[in-house]
N, C-alpha and C positions, 0 to 999 in steps of 0.2 A: 897517190891514192891506190889502195889495193881493191882488188874485184869485191872482196866481203864488205868492204867500207862502202863502194858502190851499190851495192846490192841492199845495205841496210838504209840508206839514204833514199829509195824508193819508196814513195807514198801511194799507197793504193787511194784510188777515187771511191768515194762512198756510193753503194748500190743506190739507183734510185728506187723509190717506193712507187709500185706499180698502182696507178689509179684506176678504180673500178669501173667499167663501163656500164649503160644501163643494160639491166637484165632483158636478156631476148625471150621472145615467147617461143617455148619448147614445142608447143603443138597449134594447129588451127583449130578453132572451134568446130565440133563434129568430127574431127578427124580420128580421133579415139573410139573405136567401136566396143560397144558395152555388150559383154555377152554373158547370159546366165547361167548360172550351173544348171545342169540337168536335174529335174524334179526325182527325187527317189524316196520320198515321203509325202505324207499328208500336212505335216506341220512344217512351218519354217520357222528356224531358231534364229532370231536376230543378235541373240548374244553371242552364237559360235560362228554367225554367218553359214548357215548350212541347214538342210533339211533333216528334219528329225523323225526317227521311226524307221528308216529304209537304208541307210547308208551304214554297213557294219565296219567298213574300212577306215583307213585313217581320213580325216577330213581334208588333208591334203594332196591326197590322192586323185581327187576331181578337179584341183586346181590347173589352170593354163598356164603357160608361161606369158609374163607380161608383155605388154605390147610396146612399153617405152620402158627407158632407163635414163637416169640423171647423169649429166657428164658437168663435173664442176668446173673444169677449165673452161668450158665451152658456155656453160648455162649460168652461173654465177654473175651477180651483177646488183646494180642498184635498183630500189624500187620505191614506193611512196612510204613504206616503212622505215626507211632510213631518214625521212623528214620529220615523219609523224613521231616517231620513238616507240613505235612497236618492236617489242623484243623476240617474238615469236616468229618460227620458221614456217614456210609454206609446206602443208602435207603434200599437195600435188606437185611441187618444185620437187619435193625429194622421191617422188614416184616417177619424175619425168615426164610430166603429162600437164604442166599447169599454162593456159592459154592466154594469160594476162601479161607476163612479162613484166615490163617495169612499172606497169599500172597496177600490181599485185599490192594488195594492203598488208602482206606478211614479206619476211624479208627471204631472199632468194641467195641464201649462203649458209655455210655451217655454222651451227652455234657457239658461241662463243662461252666457254667454261669460265672464263673470269669475270663474265658478266651474269649477276644473278637475276633470276626470272621473278616477275613480281608474285607469282603464286606458287609455293612448292607443291602442291595438290594439283598442278597440271605438267603435262609434259613440255616438250620444246616445241609442239605443234598447237597448243592451248588446249587438248584435248584433257578433260577431268581424267585422274586416276582413280583406281578403286583400293577398296579395304582389302582385297585380296586378288591373287591371279586367277584366271581361268583354269579350268583342269588340262586343258591343252596348253598351257603357258604363253598362248598368243594375247593380243589385244594390246591395251595401252599399258598396263603393269599396275603395281601397287604402290600406294604412297607410304606404306608401312616399313619398305626396305629399299635400300639404295642399291639397284643391280644395274652391273656394267658389264654383264657377261652375255654373250648371245650363244644361243644353240643353232648350228649349222648343220640341218641334214640333208641325205640324198645327196651326197657329194660323190661325183664319179673318180674313182681313183685308178689314175695310168701310171702312176710310178710309185716309189718310196714314200714314207713318211715325210721324210725333210723336202722332197719335192712336192708334196701335197701341201704342205705348211707354206712354201713359197708362193703357190697359185693363190692361197686363201688370203695370204699376205698382202699380194699386190692387188687384189680386189678390193679389200676392206680397208686397207689406209687411207683409200681415197676420200672416208669419211670422217677422219680423225686420228689422233696418234693412239697407236695401240699398245698395250701393257704387257700383254704375253698371248700366244696362242698355242693350244693343246690340241693336237690332231690323237683321233681313236682309230690307227689302223686298221684296215678291213673291216670297219663297221661304219664306214662313209660318213663319219661325224666329225665335227671340229667345234672347239670353243674359243669364242674370240672376245676376249677381255680389254675393254676401252680403259683409257686414263680418265675420262668423264662420263657421267650416266647420259649427258645430252647428246653425244657423239654415238653412244650407242642406242639410244632412240632413234637418232638420225638414219642410222645404219641398218637398224631393223626394216624401216620402212623402204629404204632406198634399195635393198637387196631381196626384198619379199617377191618371191617366185621368178627369180633371176637365174643367171646362169654364170658359171666361171667358165672355163676354157672349152669345157664340151657341153652338150646341149642337154644338160639335166635343169630341172626345176628345183631351186634349192627351197629347204623348210627351214626358215628362218624364224624363231621364237625365243622367248626369254628363256634364260637357264635357271635351273633349280639351285638351291644355297649349295655350295660347296661344303662336303660333310669332312672334309679333311679338317682337324684340329687345328694344324700350323697356319692354313689358310684363314681360319675364323679368327685366331689372335691377330694374324697380320691386318685383317680389315678392320678388326675392332680398334687396334692400334692406330690404324690410318683415319678413322673416323674422330677418333679422339685428339688427335694432332690438327685436323681441320677446324673442329670445334675450338681448339685451346688458341690457333690463329687468329679465328676469327673474333673472339672475345677479346684477345690483347690487341686487336687493331681498332677497336671501338672504346678500349679504355684509356684513361687520362695517365700517362706514364709516371707522373708526379704522386698519384693516388695509390700506384701499383708498388712505388717506391717506399711509400709511407707504410704501405702494409708490410712490406718485407721488412723495413726496419723495424716495426713494433715486433713481429716475430723473431727477428733477431734479439731485440731487446728480452723479450721474453725467455728465449733460451740461453742468454748472459753469454751471446757471441758478438763479435766486432762486425758489424753489417757494413759491406763494401759496394758503394752504388755501380751499377753497370754502366760501361763507358761506350756502349753500342752508339753508333753515329746517327742511326733511324732514330732511337729514343730522345737522343740530345737534342736533336733538329725539332723534334715535335714538342718536346719540353719548352725550348726556348720559344716557339712559335707561340705556345699557350700563354707563356710568361708575357709576351710583346702585346698578345692580346688583352690580358688583364691591365695591363699597363695603358693601353688605349682606352679600356673601359673607365678606369681611372681619371683619365684626362677628360673625357665627355662629361663626366660628373663634377668637373671643377674642383677636383681634390688632389693634392700632389701624391704621385704614387710612391710606394713603400721604398725606402733607400736600400740599396742592397747591401747587406752586412758583409763584413770580411770573412773569409774562410777559416774556420777553425781546426787546425791538425790536432790539437789535444782531445780527448774525451774518445767515447765508444762510437758515437756517430759521426758520420762525416757532415760537411756544409750542405751537400745536397739531401741526405737524409732529415737533415732539421728543416730545411726548408720545404720538403715534402710534407713534414709532419705540422709544420705553421699552416700549410696550405689546406691540409685535411681539416685541421682544427677551425680554419675560418669558414671551410664549407658546412662545417656542423653548425657554427654559430649562425651563419646567413639560415640556415633550415629549423632553427630553432631547436638544435638537440642539444647545445650545450647546457649544463645544469650545473656547473661548478659556480659561476658567478651569475647571479639573478640581475636582471637590467633593472637599474633604479625607477620606481613609479613616478611618473610624472604628477607635480601638485597642481591641484586644481588653479586655476587663473582667478585672482581677485575681482570681487565686482567692480564695473566702472564706478566712478567718484560720483557722477550724475545720474547714475541708474537707480532703480528700485531695488532695495534689499530685502530680506526677509519682514521686516518690520513695516513696511510699505503696503503690506496685502492685509487686507480685513474684510469683514462683512458688510453687507449693504446694510444690515439690520442696526449696526452700529453708528451709523450716521445720523 
């Protein structure tokens, strides 16, 4: 046996899935010191979280560095939300200051983009979104646009553009998969685009008022819409693809095949049913469910007809058309053949007929 054959026979052992441990308590109650911003005006604006009428500078200039920071490898774990079914993340866990640990009612892990949230008008922390962004692009965000890009300001650049990009990527990839990073060199600004909007929401709270490799205080907020026409077209196409996939996942493949066959018949072309494994398995599963339903109703299931190779439509297309017609018949939409009216039942032999009724005055 040669060395190459010996190497090919080596079977790698499957990697063990690491089980999550109970989430730890990031801080002790009362450990985080609450510091209020110095009063620079007479009125406090709760919408912008600053004093109004006295601070002419940027609202982020008065903020101090965060006292805590989340560490996913050390802090992530199981909470009560994993048993109760809550799908929202803990806001204080993202900021690194949750004192409840495994007793928390929210998730202590990154949001899963494959799991849809119960309410799309809320972010991953169950906070209500608004119809428009704030003037400083801070806050929760808007529900009218899917924003996956963060604006990162006040970065201390100590090297070239690629070096700064590597530093930003190393700190922000902890919060989810990054699609692209754009660095504005000599302007201390970076734009980080995540694959999922949920990860962008989490990263915005996790990196607010944090530092990179230097002792800076980051200004993290939502990025405005990219004015590049190419980016707009790509984003529009991405949203259309997501919507198409979501609709196709919820539709019966037999109805889809029937609609395609009808369009092909109208165009006068031959329709070939797709042979994708996923759709075939789903179609077979639905057929089995229909057969079980017929069996429960004590009626024999329809006999499968042999495939006909001749003709414009294939056997699968004909089956889809028949199923579509059956649905229309069940919903009362079919108008080709009217259902026969049931004749009234004859009166019983010993019962009262119309001649048996009379007025009391005739007696």
